[in-house]
C-alpha positions as CSV (number, residue, x, y, z in Angstrom):
1,M,-15.7,-15.8,-10.6
2,K,-14.7,-11.7,-10.9
3,V,-12.7,-11.6,-14.4
4,Q,-9.0,-10.4,-13.4
5,K,-8.1,-7.3,-14.8
6,K,-4.3,-6.4,-15.4
7,Y,-4.0,-4.7,-12.0
8,H,-5.5,-6.7,-9.4
9,G,-4.6,-8.9,-6.4
10,V,-3.2,-7.9,-3.0
11,V,-0.9,-5.5,-2.9
12,V,1.0,-4.8,0.3
13,P,2.1,-1.6,1.6
14,M,5.9,-2.8,2.0
15,V,7.4,-1.0,5.3
16,T,11.0,0.7,4.7
17,P,13.5,-1.6,6.0
18,V,16.4,1.1,7.1
19,T,19.4,0.3,9.2
20,K,19.9,2.5,13.2
21,E,21.7,4.9,10.8
22,G,18.8,6.0,8.4
23,N,20.5,4.0,5.0
24,I,18.0,1.6,3.2
25,D,18.6,-1.7,4.3
26,V,18.8,-3.7,0.7
27,L,18.8,-7.4,2.2
28,A,16.1,-6.5,4.3
29,V,14.2,-5.4,1.0
30,E,15.1,-8.6,-0.8
31,R,14.1,-10.7,1.8
32,I,10.6,-8.9,1.8
33,I,9.9,-8.9,-2.0
34,E,11.1,-12.7,-1.6
35,N,8.7,-13.6,0.6
36,F,5.6,-11.6,-1.2
37,V,6.9,-13.2,-4.4
38,N,6.8,-16.5,-2.6
39,N,2.4,-15.5,-1.3
40,G,1.4,-14.2,-4.5
41,V,1.5,-10.7,-3.2
42,S,2.7,-7.5,-4.8
43,P,4.8,-4.7,-2.9
44,L,3.7,-0.9,-3.1
45,I,6.9,0.6,-2.0
46,M,6.9,4.4,0.0
47,G,2.8,4.0,0.5
48,T,1.8,5.5,4.0
49,T,3.0,2.2,5.3
50,G,6.3,2.5,4.0
51,E,7.0,6.2,5.4
52,G,7.1,7.5,1.8
53,N,7.3,11.2,2.9
54,S,10.7,10.3,5.2
55,V,12.4,8.7,1.9
56,S,14.4,10.7,-0.4
57,T,14.6,10.2,-4.0
58,K,18.0,9.0,-4.0
59,Q,16.8,5.9,-1.4
60,G,13.7,5.5,-3.4
61,V,15.5,4.2,-5.9
62,E,17.7,2.1,-4.4
63,M,14.5,0.8,-2.8
64,I,13.0,0.0,-6.1
65,S,16.0,-1.4,-7.4
66,A,16.6,-3.8,-4.6
67,A,12.9,-5.0,-5.5
68,A,13.4,-5.3,-9.0
69,K,15.9,-7.4,-8.9
70,V,14.2,-10.1,-6.9
71,G,10.4,-9.1,-8.4
72,K,10.8,-8.2,-11.7
73,G,8.7,-10.1,-13.9
74,K,7.4,-12.0,-11.1
75,C,5.1,-9.4,-9.1
76,V,3.8,-5.9,-10.1
77,I,6.0,-2.9,-8.3
78,Y,4.4,-0.1,-7.5
79,A,6.1,3.5,-6.3
80,G,4.3,5.4,-3.9
81,L,5.0,9.1,-4.9
82,A,4.0,11.8,-2.6
83,G,5.4,15.3,-2.1
84,N,3.9,19.0,-2.8
85,C,7.1,20.4,-5.2
86,I,5.4,19.0,-8.9
87,S,8.8,19.5,-10.6
88,E,10.6,17.1,-8.2
89,Q,7.6,14.2,-8.2
90,I,8.1,14.8,-11.7
91,K,11.9,14.2,-11.3
92,A,11.6,11.1,-9.2
93,A,8.7,9.3,-11.1
94,K,11.2,8.9,-13.8
95,Q,14.1,8.0,-11.5
96,F,11.6,5.0,-10.4
97,A,10.3,4.3,-13.6
98,E,13.9,4.0,-14.3
99,A,14.9,1.8,-10.9
100,G,12.2,-0.9,-12.3
101,A,9.2,0.3,-11.2
102,D,6.1,-0.9,-12.7
103,V,3.2,1.9,-11.6
104,I,3.1,5.5,-9.8
105,A,0.5,5.5,-6.7
106,A,0.8,9.7,-6.0
107,T,-1.0,11.4,-3.2
108,L,-2.4,14.5,-3.4
109,P,0.1,17.2,-2.8
110,S,-1.1,18.3,1.0
111,Y,0.0,21.4,2.4
112,Y,-2.6,23.5,0.6
113,S,-6.2,22.6,0.2
114,L,-7.0,21.7,-2.6
115,T,-10.2,22.7,-4.7
116,P,-11.8,19.6,-7.1
117,E,-10.8,21.2,-9.9
118,Q,-6.7,21.3,-9.0
119,M,-7.0,18.0,-7.7
120,Y,-7.8,16.9,-11.4
121,N,-5.4,19.2,-12.9
122,Y,-2.7,18.1,-10.6
123,Y,-3.4,14.0,-11.7
124,K,-3.6,15.2,-15.3
125,T,-0.5,16.8,-15.5
126,M,1.7,13.9,-14.0
127,A,-0.5,11.3,-15.9
128,D,0.6,13.1,-19.1
129,V,4.4,12.6,-18.6
130,I,4.8,10.2,-16.7
131,T,6.2,7.4,-18.5
132,I,4.7,4.1,-17.0
133,P,0.9,4.0,-15.8
134,L,-0.2,6.1,-12.7
135,M,-2.5,4.9,-9.7
136,L,-4.8,7.9,-7.8
137,Y,-4.3,7.2,-4.3
138,N,-7.2,8.6,-2.0
139,I,-6.0,8.5,1.7
140,N,-7.7,11.3,3.8
141,I,-6.3,10.9,7.0
142,T,-2.9,11.7,5.8
143,T,-4.0,14.3,3.2
144,H,-7.1,15.4,4.7
145,M,-8.6,15.6,1.5
146,S,-10.7,13.2,-0.2
147,I,-11.0,12.5,-4.3
148,P,-14.1,13.1,-5.1
149,L,-15.9,10.7,-7.2
150,D,-16.8,12.5,-9.9
151,I,-13.0,13.9,-10.3
152,I,-11.6,9.9,-10.2
153,E,-14.4,9.0,-12.7
154,R,-13.1,12.0,-15.4
155,L,-9.3,11.1,-14.6
156,S,-10.4,7.6,-15.8
157,Q,-10.5,8.3,-18.5
158,H,-7.2,9.1,-19.4
159,P,-5.0,6.4,-21.1
160,N,-2.5,6.8,-18.5
161,I,-4.2,6.5,-15.2
162,V,-5.0,2.8,-14.6
163,G,-6.5,2.8,-10.8
164,L,-7.5,3.9,-8.3
165,K,-6.0,3.0,-4.2
166,D,-8.9,4.1,-1.7
167,S,-7.6,4.3,1.7
168,E,-10.7,6.1,3.1
169,N,-13.2,4.0,5.7
170,N,-16.5,5.1,4.2
171,I,-18.7,2.5,3.1
172,P,-21.3,4.8,1.0
173,R,-18.4,5.7,-0.6
174,L,-16.7,2.3,-1.7
175,E,-20.2,0.9,-3.2
176,E,-20.7,4.0,-4.8
177,A,-17.2,3.4,-6.3
178,L,-17.5,0.4,-7.2
179,K,-20.6,0.4,-9.1
180,L,-18.2,2.9,-11.4
181,F,-15.5,0.8,-11.6
182,A,-15.9,-2.6,-10.9
183,D,-16.8,-3.4,-14.6
184,R,-14.3,-1.3,-16.2
185,E,-12.1,-3.0,-18.3
186,D,-9.4,-0.7,-18.1
187,F,-9.8,0.9,-14.5
188,A,-8.8,-0.9,-11.3
189,Y,-10.3,-0.3,-7.6
190,F,-8.2,-0.9,-4.7
191,C,-9.8,-1.0,-1.4
192,G,-6.6,0.6,0.7
193,C,-8.6,0.0,4.1
194,A,-7.6,-3.3,5.5
195,A,-10.7,-3.9,7.7
196,N,-13.3,-3.3,4.8
197,S,-11.3,-5.8,2.4
198,A,-13.6,-8.8,2.4
199,K,-16.9,-6.2,1.8
200,S,-15.1,-4.4,-1.0
201,L,-14.4,-8.2,-3.0
202,A,-18.1,-8.7,-2.7
203,H,-18.7,-5.6,-4.2
204,G,-16.3,-6.1,-7.3
205,A,-12.7,-4.5,-6.0
206,D,-9.6,-5.4,-7.9
207,G,-7.3,-5.7,-5.3
208,I,-6.8,-4.8,-1.6
209,V,-4.0,-3.1,0.3
210,P,-3.1,-4.2,3.7
211,S,-0.2,-3.3,6.0
212,V,-0.4,-6.3,7.9
213,G,0.3,-8.4,4.8
214,N,4.3,-7.5,5.5
215,Y,4.1,-9.9,7.5
216,L,1.1,-12.1,6.7
217,P,1.1,-12.2,3.1
218,K,-0.5,-16.0,2.4
219,M,-3.6,-14.8,5.2
220,Y,-4.8,-12.2,2.7
221,N,-4.0,-13.6,-0.7
222,D,-6.3,-16.8,1.1
223,L,-8.9,-14.0,1.9
224,Y,-8.5,-12.5,-1.8
225,E,-9.0,-15.4,-3.7
226,A,-11.8,-16.8,-1.6
227,G,-13.6,-12.8,-2.1
228,V,-12.9,-13.4,-6.0
229,N,-14.1,-16.9,-5.9
230,G,-17.5,-16.2,-4.3
231,D,-16.5,-17.6,-0.9
232,M,-17.7,-14.7,1.2
233,E,-17.9,-16.8,4.5
234,K,-14.3,-17.7,4.2
235,A,-13.2,-14.3,3.3
236,E,-15.5,-12.7,6.4
237,E,-13.9,-15.3,8.9
238,L,-10.0,-14.2,7.9
239,Q,-11.1,-10.3,7.5
240,Q,-12.0,-10.9,11.3
241,L,-8.8,-12.7,12.0
242,T,-6.8,-10.3,10.2
243,I,-8.9,-7.2,11.8
244,E,-8.0,-9.0,15.1
245,I,-4.2,-9.3,14.3
246,G,-4.0,-5.7,13.3
247,K,-4.6,-4.5,16.6
248,I,-1.4,-5.4,17.7
249,N,0.5,-3.3,16.5
250,T,-2.2,-0.5,16.4
251,T,-4.4,-0.2,19.4
252,G,-3.5,2.8,21.5
253,L,-0.8,4.3,19.3
254,T,-0.6,7.3,16.5
255,L,-0.8,6.1,13.0
256,G,3.4,7.1,12.6
257,E,3.9,4.5,16.1
258,S,1.5,1.7,14.9
259,L,4.1,1.5,11.7
260,A,6.7,1.3,14.4
261,G,5.0,-1.4,15.8
262,L,4.3,-3.0,12.7
263,K,8.6,-3.2,12.1
264,V,8.7,-4.6,15.6
265,I,6.9,-7.6,14.5
266,M,8.6,-7.3,11.0
267,S,12.1,-8.3,13.6
268,E,10.9,-10.8,15.1
269,V,9.8,-12.6,11.9
270,G,13.4,-12.1,11.1
271,L,12.2,-9.4,7.7
272,C,13.5,-6.2,9.0
273,Q,14.9,-4.9,11.7
274,P,12.8,-1.8,13.9
275,Y,14.7,1.4,13.2
276,M,12.2,4.0,11.5
277,L,12.6,7.0,9.7
278,P,12.4,10.9,11.6
279,P,10.6,12.4,12.0
280,L,9.2,8.9,13.4
281,T,11.0,7.1,16.0
282,E,10.7,3.9,18.1
283,L,8.5,2.9,20.4
284,D,9.6,2.8,24.3
285,S,10.3,-0.8,25.6
286,A,7.2,-1.0,27.6
287,V,5.3,-1.0,24.2
288,V,8.0,-2.8,22.7
289,E,7.6,-6.0,24.8
290,R,4.2,-5.7,24.5
291,I,4.0,-6.1,21.3
292,K,6.4,-8.8,20.7
293,A,4.0,-11.0,23.5
294,D,1.0,-10.1,21.6
295,A,2.5,-11.3,18.0
296,K,4.5,-14.6,19.5
297,P,1.4,-16.7,19.1
298,V,0.4,-15.2,15.7
299,I,3.9,-16.0,14.6
300,E,4.2,-19.0,15.8
301,K,1.0,-20.1,13.8
302,Y,1.2,-18.3,10.7
303,C,4.6,-17.3,10.4
304,K,6.8,-20.7,10.5
């Protein structure tokens, strides 16, 4: 069995539940966090799945406070940090920490293409001033940049940088990263590409970050436990099952539309409403009905 590092396990990139008026649905946040705690997983609040770029700092504080009310001490509360104004990010990170976040997971500022050295300087600057641990968050599908592994290795030496969430769907990169970090006691590797969860665990990953875990947290915790305990047959079986289930809210849809589809399923489970934050919108009725129909047998089998 893999020796567990301080930061490990299933971290679900939590949806941001909002009302029709666009306000944070605090009761829904509490329901989702309670479901996570009961199934042994932690939340990443305001990640990509959580529409992080559309959430104001005030809303983020409200959501983290609600999550901490239910989950503080029972799960690790990761807070996503995204934006292009560094001074505003630093202020937001301070407020998120005061609201109850345990770790900040920061994506690259993405308006300008950054050189590797600029990437390094950004994260070092943040790590120097943020009062809680910082996790690097590589997601090239949205930032259109990939943080080079040599830059990550340099940053991993910083005492306040505790890990990497890598959402890049790149198997050679995954394998190379785990050669660097799997045995590092002070630096954790989280696979952010859910379809590669089992493979990453087989190579020594410390955690996985699956969006479908929003309504199937137990299934992903079972996958994680199988992976870290060396039962790769079970891990691969669950991997293939989760890939098929994930198609319900992704097939034929853009990334933003898939998030709306995920909230449709969350609504069917009774965890939150299907409303989105601008610029994203709800899906048209035909797509909603298709998702509901496809999700029904999954919900009946795994969510009761």
